[in-house]
C-alpha positions, 0 to 999 in steps of 0.5 A: 454768481456765474458770470452773466450776473457779474456781467449785469452787474457791471451794466448795472447804472450806479448812479442811479440807487444812489440819487435815489439814496440820497433822496430817501434819506432827505425824505425822512430827514425832513420829515423828522423834523415834521415829526418833532414840531409835529410830535407824530412818528412820520419819518419812520413810517416813511423808512419803513416804506421806503425799506418794503419800496426797496424789496420792490425795486430789487424785484422788478430788477432782478426780472428780465424787464421784456416779460412786462411787454407781453404782460402790458395789457394785464397789467393795465387791464387791472390798473381801469378795473382799480380805477372803476373800484374806487370810483364806488367803494373806495375811502371817501375823503373831502369829497374825492374817492380816491384811495382804497383803505386797508385799515393800516394801509391805502392805496392809491390806483391813480398810482398804478395808472402812471407804471400801468400807462409807461407798459402799455404805451411802450408795447404799443410802440413797440408792436407797431413801429413807423420808422417815417412818422405817427400819422393822427390815425395810427395815433387814435390807439395811444389817445384810447390808452391815454384816455380811459385813465385820464377819464376814470381819474378826473371822476374823483377828483384828480386833477393832478393825477389826470395830468401826470395821465396826459404829460407822462403819455405827452413826453413817449410821443415826444420820443418818436418823429410825428410828420409836420401835418399831425404835429400842427393838427395836435397843437390847435386841437390843444389849443382849443380844448384850453376853452373847453376844459375851463367850461367843462371839464374843471370843477368850481374849486378847480377853477378857484385854485387858477384864479388864485394863482392869477391873483393871490389876493383872490381868496387869501383864507381860503383857496389861497391859503395853501399856496399862501403860506407856502410861499411864507415857508420858502421866502423865510428860508433865505439862503441857509434856513432857517435850521432843522426843526427850526422852521415855525410854519409847521410849528404853527399849524400855517402850512397845511399837507406839510408831509406830502404835498409841500415837504418842500416847502418844510425843507427851503425854511429850514434849510434854503436856498442851498439846502434845495438846490440839492434836491433838484440837483438830485433829481436831475441826477435821477431825470439825467440817469434815467434819459442815459438809461433810455439813449443806452436800452438796445429794445424800443420797449425799452427805450419807451418804458425809460423815458416814460420813468424819466417823465414820471419823475420830471413830470413829477416834481416840475408839479409841486414844486411848482405849486409850492412856488406859486408858478403852477395851481395847487394839484396835489401831486407829491413830490417823489422819494419826499412825500408821505405815501406808501403808493407814492414811494413805490409806484418811483421805487418800482421804475426805478427797479424797472430803469436798473433793468434795463441798463443791466440787459442792455446788452443782453439778448 
């Protein structure tokens, strides 16, 4: 090992890797419980995906992240093409086209889009600095970069990932400075768009989920079933939970999507408040670590990429846990490294690799 490699390893934020390992182990352990109840081997498949994701993380950490700045337009264009293609030739499930089916594996282009958006916005802010603050005119390209993938994802339809792309973009915008007038106009525009979105953008089943959130008794056996069973699972866990493999909601077949969207409900039922607090603490550890990397980055591109990764993890956790606790409507957003799914795992692991990359090269030029 040469001196530069040793120095890079010394600068690496090892706490990020420890948090990822612990979350991944909790995820496999939680899915092993689901396997007991359903007679599947979903936890082994999750372990295989995490192993492959580790390889991808190492690759993402090894190549200087500043090359991503140069190739970000290519990755963005690739993501847009995939999003357009999936609408025509993607696998249809429950009326939605969100995945390319390649036999034993599937690819969800919306996951690719999240990383491409982070790279594209970081590159734009790096190339178009505004020390005095950005104006609305300056942000027209940003709106276009966000608007194209959001429109395509919404056509699948996938409201959850549409909002994810929006929230990641807004979080990266918050890392910058705006003139006060532009900020007020943005806020007022967002308020005005709420009734517009309700009337012309949201589909009927999406409106039903929002109405169910406001009144849980509207359709308990229909659109409100997932949220109802998740609340039962969380509430029955108490402080310490029922014990590993002893949850009744999964075993009884009451909790739908217990290996993807609602893995947190299964964890809450079996390991209670203590188990949930431990997991959320790990996520907080990871998010704070990502923000620390952003603060230590020696260039604007690296700082924005780190903020984008922190936003990706934060908003996924917030939206997933929020829907399990009936704080927000059911959106179908997975819990990072906990929910089963190859596309989601690889996206998060590559994002973590970028964080490690930035932390190792924070003083290298």
